[in-house]
C-alpha positions in Angstrom: 150.0 254.2 -64.6 147.9 251.9 -62.5 146.0 249.0 -64.2 143.4 246.7 -62.6 144.6 243.5 -60.9 143.7 240.7 -63.3 140.9 238.3 -62.3 139.9 235.0 -63.9 137.1 235.7 -66.4 133.8 236.3 -64.6 134.4 233.4 -62.2 131.5 231.6 -60.6 129.0 234.3 -61.7 129.0 233.4 -65.4 126.7 230.8 -66.9 127.3 230.1 -70.6 123.8 229.4 -71.8 122.8 231.4 -74.8 119.1 231.4 -75.9 118.2 232.0 -79.6 117.6 235.7 -79.0 121.0 236.0 -77.5 123.0 234.6 -80.4 123.9 238.1 -81.6 122.1 237.7 -84.9 120.5 241.0 -85.8 117.6 241.9 -88.2 118.5 240.7 -91.7 117.8 244.1 -93.3 120.2 246.1 -91.3 123.2 247.4 -93.3 125.7 246.3 -90.6 125.6 243.8 -87.7 124.4 245.0 -84.3 124.6 243.0 -81.1 122.0 244.0 -78.5 122.9 241.8 -75.6 125.4 243.2 -73.1 125.7 239.8 -71.6 126.8 238.2 -74.8 129.4 240.8 -75.6 130.8 240.7 -72.0 131.0 236.9 -72.2 133.0 236.9 -75.5 135.3 239.6 -74.2 135.9 237.8 -70.9 137.3 234.8 -72.8 140.2 237.0 -74.0 143.2 237.2 -71.6 144.0 240.8 -72.4 140.4 242.2 -72.2 139.2 240.2 -69.2 141.4 242.2 -66.8 139.5 245.4 -67.7 136.0 244.0 -67.2 134.0 244.6 -64.0 132.6 241.4 -62.7 129.1 240.8 -64.2 126.3 238.4 -63.5 122.7 237.8 -64.5 120.2 239.1 -62.1 119.3 236.9 -59.2 118.7 238.1 -55.6 121.3 235.7 -54.1 123.9 236.9 -56.5 123.0 240.5 -55.7 123.7 240.1 -52.0 126.9 238.1 -52.7 128.2 240.8 -55.0 127.2 243.6 -52.6 129.1 241.9 -49.8 132.1 241.6 -52.0 132.2 245.0 -53.7 130.0 247.2 -51.6 128.0 248.6 -54.5 126.6 247.3 -57.8 124.8 248.5 -60.8 121.7 246.8 -62.2 121.4 247.2 -66.0 118.9 246.0 -68.6 120.7 243.4 -70.8 119.4 245.2 -73.9 118.9 248.9 -74.3 120.9 252.1 -74.1 120.9 255.8 -73.1 121.3 254.8 -69.4 117.6 253.9 -69.2 116.7 251.5 -66.4 120.0 251.6 -64.6 119.9 251.3 -60.8 122.7 251.6 -58.3 122.6 249.6 -55.1 125.0 250.3 -52.2 125.4 248.5 -49.0 125.7 251.2 -46.3 125.3 249.1 -43.2 124.2 245.6 -42.1 120.8 245.1 -43.8 120.6 248.8 -44.9 120.9 249.7 -48.6 121.0 252.9 -50.6 119.2 252.7 -54.0 119.8 255.4 -56.7 117.6 255.6 -59.7 117.7 258.6 -61.9 118.0 261.5 -59.4 116.0 259.6 -56.8 117.7 258.3 -53.6 116.0 255.8 -51.3 117.3 254.0 -48.2 115.9 250.5 -47.8 116.1 248.4 -44.7 115.9 244.6 -45.1 116.7 242.2 -47.9 113.1 241.3 -48.7 112.1 244.9 -48.8 115.0 245.7 -51.1 114.2 243.0 -53.6 110.5 244.1 -53.7 111.6 247.7 -54.3 114.1 246.8 -57.0 111.6 244.7 -58.9 109.1 247.6 -59.0 111.9 249.8 -60.4 113.2 247.4 -63.0 111.9 247.8 -66.6 109.2 245.2 -67.1 109.9 242.2 -69.4 113.6 242.9 -69.6 116.5 240.7 -68.4 118.8 242.5 -66.0 122.5 242.2 -65.3 124.4 243.0 -62.1 127.7 244.7 -62.6 130.4 245.4 -60.0 130.3 249.0 -58.8 133.4 251.0 -59.7 134.3 254.2 -57.8 134.7 256.5 -60.8 137.0 259.6 -60.9 135.1 262.9 -60.7 135.2 266.3 -62.2 133.6 269.0 -60.0 132.0 266.3 -57.9 130.5 264.6 -61.0 131.6 261.1 -62.3 132.8 260.8 -65.8 133.6 258.1 -68.3 135.0 258.0 -71.8 133.4 257.0 -75.2 135.8 255.5 -77.7 134.4 255.2 -81.2 135.8 252.8 -83.8 134.7 252.3 -87.4 135.5 249.9 -90.1 134.7 251.7 -93.3 136.8 249.4 -95.4 138.9 246.4 -94.2 140.5 247.7 -91.1 139.3 249.0 -87.7 140.1 252.7 -87.0 139.9 254.4 -83.7 138.1 257.6 -84.8 138.1 259.5 -81.5 137.6 259.7 -77.8 135.4 262.0 -75.8 134.5 262.2 -72.1 130.9 262.3 -70.7 130.5 264.0 -67.4 127.3 263.1 -65.5 124.7 265.8 -64.8 124.3 267.0 -61.2 122.9 264.3 -58.9 122.8 261.7 -61.7 124.5 258.3 -61.5 124.9 257.8 -65.3 126.9 260.0 -67.8 124.8 259.6 -70.9 123.8 262.8 -72.7 120.2 261.5 -72.8 120.3 261.9 -69.0 121.9 265.4 -69.1 125.5 264.4 -69.4 128.0 267.0 -70.6 130.6 266.3 -73.4 134.3 267.2 -72.7 137.7 266.4 -74.2 139.6 263.5 -72.6 142.7 265.6 -71.7 140.5 268.1 -69.9 138.8 265.6 -67.6 141.9 263.6 -67.0 143.8 266.7 -66.0 141.0 268.1 -63.9 140.2 264.7 -62.3 143.7 263.6 -61.6 146.0 266.5 -62.2 148.0 264.4 -64.7 150.6 266.0 -66.9 150.3 265.9 -70.7 152.6 262.9 -71.1 150.5 260.8 -68.6 147.4 261.8 -70.5 148.9 260.6 -73.7 149.8 257.3 -72.1 146.2 256.8 -71.0 145.0 257.6 -74.5 147.4 255.1 -75.9 146.1 252.4 -73.5 142.5 253.2 -74.4 143.4 253.0 -78.1 145.0 249.6 -77.7 142.1 248.3 -75.6 139.6 249.5 -78.2 141.4 247.9 -81.1 141.6 244.6 -79.2 137.9 244.7 -78.4 137.1 245.2 -82.1 139.4 242.3 -83.1 137.8 240.0 -80.5 134.2 240.8 -81.2 134.5 240.9 -85.0 136.1 237.4 -84.9 132.8 236.2 -83.6 130.6 238.7 -85.5 132.4 239.6 -88.8 129.5 241.9 -89.8 130.4 244.5 -87.2 131.4 247.8 -88.6 130.9 250.3 -85.8 131.7 250.1 -82.1 131.5 252.5 -79.2 133.3 251.6 -76.0 132.2 253.2 -72.7 135.3 253.1 -70.5 135.6 254.3 -66.9 138.7 255.3 -64.9 138.4 254.8 -61.2 139.9 256.9 -58.4 143.1 255.0 -58.5 143.6 255.4 -62.2 142.5 251.9 -63.2 140.8 251.4 -66.6 137.5 249.5 -66.9 135.3 248.6 -69.9 131.7 249.1 -68.8 129.9 248.5 -72.1 130.4 248.1 -75.9 127.7 249.5 -78.2 127.3 248.3 -81.8 125.2 251.4 -82.7 126.8 254.2 -80.7 125.8 257.8 -80.8 128.4 260.3 -82.2 126.9 263.7 -81.3 129.1 264.4 -78.3 132.0 264.8 -80.8 130.1 267.8 -82.3 131.2 269.7 -79.2 134.6 268.2 -78.5 136.0 267.8 -82.1 133.7 269.0 -84.9 136.3 268.0 -87.6 136.5 264.5 -86.3 132.7 264.4 -86.0 132.3 265.2 -89.7 134.7 262.4 -90.6 132.8 259.9 -88.4 129.6 260.9 -90.1 131.1 260.5 -93.6 132.5 257.0 -92.6 129.1 256.0 -91.2 127.3 257.0 -94.5 129.8 254.9 -96.4 129.3 251.9 -94.1 125.5 252.2 -94.4 125.7 252.6 -98.2 128.1 249.6 -98.6 125.9 247.5 -96.3 122.8 248.3 -98.4 124.6 247.3 -101.6 125.3 243.9 -100.0 121.6 243.5 -99.1 120.4 244.2 -102.6 
């Protein structure tokens, strides 16, 4: 199978300056640790030689960096550093010299000129939130809709376990796959076979790679944050079959497994209840 060509960390785009609210410390009364900042998680993962090759290049929002990354990659995604459900995500695509296509929800706008673009983006960004710029990846599609894969891990006792994988297919005309934005749940073999025409043995190989990446991610992040107990990786596969880690959630949603694997969903819920109960015991 194809894998991404490795690159060195996040290169010149990254600046290692963590403010107090970016240290990853969560509310003291939570039963397990949660890390809100996408930037912090991305930085920690980028320091690992194995994981770094699966990370799209990511930078903090700045107009100069935006245009530099658009020139390099052709398209980028703007994401709030904190938050979920696909809220506030904007895609910017360079279509021609000084001409840009902006996608926001189901809206599509063509902007001419750099100054006009920056003004437009600032009006669309969620107020009072830090934003990141992430390399645009040309995702594989099913029926003309992009999909990605959610991999859920839990640590109910002393070891991380990959509990399951499920695909999220974007709603029509949407740029994000989240169910909160109308995304549809599907099994991983179904979307890989529909999107690529892969045989069962190739699908199993991809699932093995995703399993390995997920366990490595858990090991790397929990070394820095030992209170983590639950992780949800959002992983994309581009049109060439390359695997990319878009985001890691420390409080992932599980409901898509109700549709793809109800038995696995019930086990995930049981584990989650145990994790919460054990965490509350430690708090008392």
